[in-house]
N, C-alpha and C positions, 0 to 999 in steps of 0.2 A: 283263334280271339286277338285281336290285336290290343294295341294298349290304350286306344280310345274305348274300345269295348270293356275293357277290364276295367278300367277307370269307371266308366258309367255303370256298371255291375255292382262297383264298390259303394258307388253313392247310393244306389238305390237299396241296397242291403242296409247299409246304414240308416236311410230313411225308415224302413221297415223295423229295426231296431230301436230307433227312437221312439216309432209309434206302438211300440209293442205293449199290449194292454195289461201285461202284467210287470215288464223288466223295462218299459221306456222311461221315457225322462217325463216327468208330471208335466211339465209347460206343453212340451211338444204332443202329448195325449190330449189334453184339454183343448186344443185349437181346432177351429171349424173353417170353411171356406171363408166365410165373413170376418172372423177375426184375423185372418192371415192375409186377405185382401189389400188392406192397408200397407202391409211389408211389401206386398209385389209391385205395387205403383210407387213405390219410395226407391226399391232396388232398381227399377227401371229408370228413375229420375238420376240415382246416383250411377249408372251407366252414361247417361248421357252425359251427365257432367265430367266424368272423367274424360269422356272423349274430346271434350270440349277443353281441358286443361292439357291434352297431349301426351298422358300418362301411361306408357304401354305395360307398366308391372301394376299401377293401379288398376288399370282395365280389367287385366287378367284375374285380381281379384272380384272384382266387382260382377264381371261377367259368372263367375263360381257362385256369386251370392245369388243372381237373378236363376241361375240353372237351379238352384236349391230349391227356390220359391216353386217352379215347375214340378221337382219332383215333390215338394211336398205336397202339392195340389193332386199331382197325379195318387199320390199315396192317399189320400183320404178317400179319392174317386173310387178307387180300387177297394178299399175296404167297404165301400156301400155297394159294389158288386156294378158300377156303371161303366167304368173302362179303366185300363193301365198306362204304364208309361207308353210300353208299346203301340197301343193302339193310338195316342196322340200323334207318336213318330210316324206311324203309317200312314195317318190321316194327313199330315201336313205335307208330307212326301209325294200323296196322290194330289193334291191340291195344286203343289208348284209344278208336276208335271202337267197336272190339265191346264194350268196357267200359263204354260209355257210352248204353245201349238209349233211354233216356229223352230224349236228345240227337238220336240218330241214327237211332233204329229204330222212332220213335214210340210207345215205351212209357210207360205213365203211372205212375210211382212218388213214393210218398210221399218227404221227406226222410229218413226213420226207415229206408227199403228200402234206399237206395242202397249202404251200406256191405254189407248182405247179398247184394245182387246182385255187386258188385264182387268178393266173396270166392267167390261160388259160379262166376261167369268163372274167376277164379284156380284153382279146385279141378278147372272142364272141362278148362281148360290144361294142368293138370298131368297131366290122367289121359290125355290125347292123349300127352303124352312118357313115358308109362308110370311116372308119378310119381303111384299111384294111391294110397299110404297117406297116413293125415290128416296126419301130420309131415311129409310129403317136400316139398321144396324150401326147407325152411327153411335161409336160408345157414348153412355153417360159420365163416364170416370173420366174421360180424355181433358185434358187441360182447359177451361172456357174459351179460350184464344183459339187452341188448335179444332176445338168441335165446332167453333164458328166457322171458320173456314171451311173445314170440310161440309157443313150443312150449307153454305154459300154454293161452294162447287157443284156438291150434288144438284141443287135447285138450279143451277146454273145450266147443267146438262139437257134439262127439259126446255131450257128458253126463259127461265123467270130469274132475271139479271140485269144489271144496270149495262144499257150499250157501251159506254166506255169510261175511263177514269175521270174526266171531267162532271159526268154524270152522278158519280160515286161520291167525289168529294162534295158536290151540292148536296146529296143526301147528308152528308157527315155535317156540314154547316146546317142545315135544317134541324138536325138532330139537336146539336149544341144549341142553338136557339131554344128548342123545346126546353132544354134541362133550363136554359136560363128564365125562362117565362114559368116554369114550375117555383123555382128557387123564390122568385120575384113575387109570386102568388101566395107565397110561404104553404107549399102545399105540404101535404102528409109525405112523411120520409118515405112509406113505399112507394108515392108516385114519385119523387124524386129518383128513386131507387131504379124505378121500371124507365124511366126518359135516360136516365145515365146508360143504363144497359144497352137501351136501342142505339146510345150514341158511340159505346164500345162496339157494337156489333158491325153498326156502318163503318168504322175505322178498320176492322179486320177485313170486312170488304172492300176497302179502299186499297187494303196491303194487297190483298189477293189481285185486284185488278192489277198492281203494280208490280204483278210477280215478284212480292216479299213475304215471306214466310214473319206472319205477325209473332209468333210466340219466339223464334229465334230474334227478332228485333228486338222485342224487350227483353228477351235475355240479355243482349247486348247492352242495352241501355242499363238494366239492372248491374253487371258487371262494370260499366263505367261510372255509374252513381258510387257503386262502391269504394272504387279506387280513389274516385276525388274526396270522398268522404276521408278515407285512411289518410291520404294526403293534408287534408285539413286538420286533421286530428294531430299527424305527426309536427304540423307547423304551429299548431295552439301550442303544443307539448314544450316545442323548443323555445316557445318565447314565454315560457311560463303563465299561459293564458287558461283560465280555466271556462270550457266548455258552456256552462249553464250560465256562464255572466257575459258572454258574447252580445252585443247587439246585434241587431238586423245588418248594419252598415259594416261591422267586423265580420260578420258571417260571408257577406258578400265580397269583401276583401280574398277573405281566404278562399274562397271558391274558385274567383277568378285566378289568383294564383296558381292554384291547382290545376287549373285548365292550362295556364301558362307553362308549365310543368311537365305537362303532358298526360297528365291524369285522365 
């Protein structure tokens, strides 16, 4: 047994100890798939955040937290007699071999064909799971921007798509006009929300046609806003200004100064 195998065996044994009905941790014992799922999503986000920050040591820790989530779910499944961690590992191993025929089945594929073959394999797997619809299998728990882009890509594969970038931009403007008209008509909040959702969906698809990841673009915009706002706070503090007392013009001045400072 090598070091990695010993480490994994130890982690699995620890998880079994935490879930032990008599000697385990009370908090770990009462958890369910539903109660743990939010933590799983949170840990995946923390991995992505650490990657964006470029911190190798923190990445090691966050990957460990994410691995623990997989081990936690595997243990709960094993307790129910569904499957264990080994079954999970075997299944993903078999799937990856199946999805790489150019490596393991002697197929000759050009680089541009790799994504197509991967998606064909996924579609075939969905069909075997009775998920034959074009949009089947796009996880509901994905971030809304990411899920919108995936839905758009799936629909595009069967021809349901805008022909080019200008056409999507026109749709964005159309949806923006519908939001404006709903607001002007003092429509119910639910209708304004629906129109705003249509606008956001169109913007995501505009991003897709521009070959820009909408989720990443918004993450970058969030980070830029945080930097600039922090700079504004520092500038205000250095001048003895109280944030809540600032006028709109003073806020604009601080914002423009933060932009000039590279925020």
